N, C-alpha and C positions, 0 to 999 in steps of 0.2 A: 504494500502500500504507499501511493507515493506521498509526500508529504502536505502538498497541495490538500492532501486527501482529510491525512490527519484533521486539520486548520477546518476546513470545508465543517465538517460532521463537528466539530467541537463551538464551533460559530452555533449552527442548530443546535446545537444540542444547551447551551447558551438564550437563545435567541427565546427555548419555551420556553425559558423560565424568568417570563417576561417579574411577577405575579410578587415572583421570589426577590428580584435585583427593588423592587417598586415597599415592596416591604422593609429591606433591610436601608433601604433609602429618609423611610418612612423614621423607624426606626434612630436611624441615625442621628437627626433632624431634630431627635426629641430627647434623645440623649442629650444633643451639643447645647439643650436649651435648659432641657434641667440643672445645668453644670450650671450652664452662663447664672441661672435664679440660685444654685447651690454659694457661689461665688457675688453673687449682689447682696446673701441672706434677705433673699427671698423666704413669705412666710409660706405656707401649703395651699394657699389660699391664692398668691402672686403666683405660686407658681404656676398651677391648674390654670390657670388666667395670662399667662406665656404660651404655652403649650394647646393654648382653645386659638387664641391670634396667629399663630405660628400657622397650624393647618388646617385655620379659616382661611388665610388668603395660600398660604397653599394652594388647593383646592379651590380656591378662585382661577388663580393666573394657569393650572394646569388645567382645566380648562376651556376658558377663553385661547389656553395658547393651541388646546386639541378644535377650534372655531374659528382660530385661523390657519391651523396646515391645511386642513381642507380645503378653505378658499387660495392660499401662497404651497402648502409644500404638494397636494394634488396636480393643484389645475394651474400653478406658475402666476393663481392672480393676484398682485401687487398689491392691495388692499389697504391704502393706510388713512381710509372712513371708518376705525373701529368706534372708536370713542363717538364717534358721529352715529351712531347704529346702539351703539348702546343705550346711550340718551334717548332715542325713539322706548327705545323698547320700554321705558325705564318708564319717563314720562308720562306715556299714554298706559300703561298699567296704572298711575296713581292718578292721573285722571279720572279714565272710567269703572275702580274703585272710592271715590272720593264720593262722599254724601253729597247731596243738591246744596243742602244747608253749609257747605264747608265753609270755606273764603280762601284759599278760591274755590266756585262751585263746581264737581265730579257731575259725574251721570251715578252715583248710586249704585252701577253693575257690586253682584260677590265676584270676591277678589279673585277666583278658578279662572270666572265668565273672563274675567281683567284683563287675567294671562295668556290665556288661551286668543284674546286678542288680542291682546299688545304682540306676542307671536308672532302671529300671522299680516298685523302692519305690519311690521320691521322686517319680514322676509317680501311683503308687496312692496316696500317702500327700496328697500335693499334690490330688489326684480327691476323696477323699476329707475330704477340712477344705472344699474346696469345696461342698459340700454342703449343711449348713446354715447359709455363709456367702455363696453366690452370691447370696441373695435380698433381699441389704441393700442399702443404697445405699452408694456411693464412701464418707464416711464413718468409718463404724461397721464396712466391709470393710475400709479398713484397723487399726483399733483389733481386730477382732476378728482379723487377717493379724498385727499386733507382737506377741498376748498368745499366737500359738500361738508363733511363733519362741521367746520366755523360757522357754517351759514347755521345749519342746524340747532350748535350752541349758544352763538349769538340772536337765533330770531327767539333761542325760549329763556336767554339771562331777558329781550330786546322787554317794559317798560307795557307797549297796547299789547303784548298778551299779558301781561301777568294778572289781570281777571278783566276779560272781556266778554265779546261777543257777538258771533257769527250767526245768523238767520235766526236769528228764534232763539236762539242757543246758550248757557251764561255759561263760563271756564272757565281758564286762569291756565298759564307753570308756574305761577308765582313770581317771574323775573324775576330779579336777580337775588333774588332773596333766598328760590327755593321752593321749594314743593314739600307738605307733605303726604307722607306715603304711609298704608294701612299699618298694625300694629305687627310686631313677630309671628306668623302664623305658626310658629311652633309652639308656642302658650297656649294653645287650648287645652294640648294636653296633658298642661301640668294645671291649670285652670279652669274652676268655676262657669267663668267669667269673662274672659280674658283681657275685654277694653276699661272694664270696671276701674277705677284712683287705685283703689288698696283689694287686686283680684282672692277672694278665696280655695286656695287649692282642695282639685280634687283628688280622688282616690291614692292616685299614679302621683300626684304631685308628693300629695302628705306621707309618702311612702318616698320619695325620692327626696326628699328635701327633709328628712325628719336622720335618713342616712346618712346624710351631709353634714346635718350639723355640726354635729360635735367631734367634725375634723375640721372645724372653720371656714365652709365652702359657702360662697351665700347659695341665693336661690336663682339670684342671673347667670352665672354659671352653669349651675344644673341646664338649661335653658340653652346658653349659648354651645355646649355639650353637644347636649341636642341637637342640632340645628347644626353643626357640623356636622353632625351624620350625617344626617339628609344631605348634605352638602357632598360628602364622601360615597352617600349612593348614590347622586347627581352623577360622578367623575366615574364612579364604573360604570355605567347605562351610561356616558356618552362615551367613556372608550372602547367599550365590546360595538357602540353604532361608529364610527369611528375604523374600525377592523370590519366590520363587515362589506363597508360603505368601501374601503378600500381592496377588499378579494374580490368586489360583486364588477361584473361586465359595465357598471357604469364606473366605477372608481377606476376598472383598467382604461377606460376612458380615457378617464380626467388624465393620469398621469400619461398617456400616450401625448394628451393636448403638451400636458407639461415635455414632452422630453421635442416633439413635433408636429405641430399642430398644423403645418402642411400635408406630411406626410397623413396623419390623418382622416384631415376634409377630400385626402386622394382614396381613402379608403370606406370613399356614402358618410361617414360620418359630421352630424349637421353640429359641428365644432361652436359657433353662438350658442347652438339655444343648450350649450351643455355646461360652455361658462355662467349663464343667467341660473341658472337651476342653478350652482354651485354656489354664483357668487348671492346667491340669491336664503338657499338653506344657510349659508354660513353665516348672510347677515340677523339670521334668529334665531341664531343657537346662538348667537349676544348679544342681541336682547332676551331671553331670558336666563341669562346666566348675570348682567347686569342686573337685571331683578333680585334672581339669588340672594344677589348683594349685599347691593340698596336694602331688600325687605327685613334687613339684620337692625340694622337701625334707623326704618322708620322716616328719611330723609332724604331729599335730593336737590340737591343743587349743578345748576350749569358749571363750576366751576372745580367739579368732581370730572365735568368729560374733556378737558382738556389737548391735545395735539400726543399730550406726552404720557400721556396715558394708553396709546396707542406704542408706540417708542416702548414702553415695556413689556406691552405683551410680545413685542418680536423680541424684543430682547430674551425675552423668556424664549419663545421656538428656537434662535438662533442656538441659545448654550444650551438645549437636546438636540435639535437637525429637526431640517426643515422634511416633511416626508414622512416619520415614525411615529405613529402616536405615542406610543410608550418612550421614546424622546422629546412630545412633545412634557409630560406628567412631569418628566424628571429635570427640566428644563424652569419649569416650573416652577414647583417646589423649589429649585435652587435657588432661584432668581427670589422666590417671595420669603427667604426665610437668610439668606446670605445675602443677597447684595440689598435687599432694601425692609429689612427687617435688623441685619445685622451691625447696619453705623451705631445705629441709637444704641446699643445693648453692649459694643467696643468703647464709647461713647462712656456708658455709662462704667464699664470694670474701671478702665482708664481714668475717668474722674477721684473710683472710689479709691484704685492702691496706689496711685499716687501724687493724689496728693495738690493740682494745680490751681497755681490760682493767679491772679492778676496776668490774664491772658487781655493782649493786643485788637487797641479796633480795628485796625485795619487785617488783612493777609501781608503789606507791605512790608506792614510796621514787624511783623510775625518772622518774615521772614531776613526783616533786616540778623536778625541776634542772631543769622544760621554763620556769618561771617566769623562769630567769634566762636562755633563752633555748641553751641546753646540750644538745642533741639525746644528746650524746651518748653519758649515760647510761642512756636509754631503746633508742639502739642497740643496749649492750652488754649489757642486759638482752633484750630483744629478739634477737639473735640466742645466747643458752646452748640448749641441746640440750631441756635445761627447757621452755622459751618452744616448741619449735618444733611441739609436738601445738598447742600454744595458738593459735599464728602459723596457724598451717597453718587454726582452726578459723575464722580469721580473715578467712581471706582467700580461705573456699567463702561462708561469711559475708556478706561484702560482693561477693563474685561474684555471689553468687543476688540482693541486693538492684540489683543492677547490670540483670539477666537480667530479672528480670520490672518493669522500670523501657522499657527503650531494648532488651530481644530477648528480650517474653513469651512469642514458640512456639520460642523456642533461637537457632542461629544458622545452621543448614536445617528451619527448624519449618514454614515459606511451601511447601516442598516433601510438606506431609506430601500422601503417600496417598489417592485417594479414595475413594468406595464401590464406583459406578459400572464398568462399565469401559472405557467414551468418556472422557473429559474434557472434561464439556458447555460450559466454558470455552473451551476451543480451537476446539471444533466453532459457534461462537458465532461466533470470533473469525473462524476458513475464510470461514459466513456471510456479516459481511460482508466480507471480498476480493471471491466470486464479485459482489454489488449493485454 
């Protein structure tokens, strides 16, 4: 048996253990933040809350990376307007579910109906936006989608639509102040009347709350972790759906379009229709994921949907590797835990143990002390609260440069799904073995 055959079979064996890889990654991230909590002296309640937040953001960004991977990784559609479609989904749901007596008023629909309607609206808008833009090349498509995203955000922010009436129907986006969303739907599992100011727990809630009360864990953390479990179930369902799409005839056509659109057209496939369907489906999924994200906080604002949000999702996808569903989850989890949340915890650890004080007001002042080989002012400046956002962007840029040089396909990009239903490389390896 040749060396290439052994390597191919080893990679095939590893590829069948993606669940094991994801579980190991989750345990490693959880262990890292548990260590952070111990170093910072958190109580059990603080440690549990830290793990909840990291798990929440990891699940959200993993799902967003999966949705974007459908467009960019499978079909090669460079959608830089993800934040805009997320905003459409959230605001459509919020307006439809808001009571007619609220300020701004809504339509008073039940939450499940409002969510389904928002998904459909986001998908339809995505399909309509794709009609004129889908003929453009990747770079021009990116320009059009990011411009569309900003049009959506500025429209939601405009005071003219904060509380308006169209054709006799009153509704509003809340303008720059934002829009109140329905309360966390998971609360219905633990309270008899979740909408009440001081709701009474039901049988399940009473049992759960009494079990964690001696440990000092708050009721809100129990609800938060229940929401994280629901998100993880949604992530698993979306992961399964993306794998099924990738292996289906529809998915193989998408990957063929990604590789060579002209050859796909020559085979009789309507590539334009496939692109529109893919773009609409990806946008609908982004709207749903954004709804799941913002429902946990019960509030949405236009500033939550700036273009930087799309940039974050692309970084998560690039880290894991485009074209790989498992890579999308790995990239989303690593981005959320290490690059997004990591700088804040590193700052707290540094500030806790180095006892830095008298931080310079400007970066120039911090760099000026390097001439005396004293890095303390630079460290003190870097760990300030106001510097964390800049530090995060610098870290993201450094990671991107490293990936482009060392791993241009991402961590799992070498496992990009092929367009054919049979791996020709493995078939050639088998033929070599038979010879």
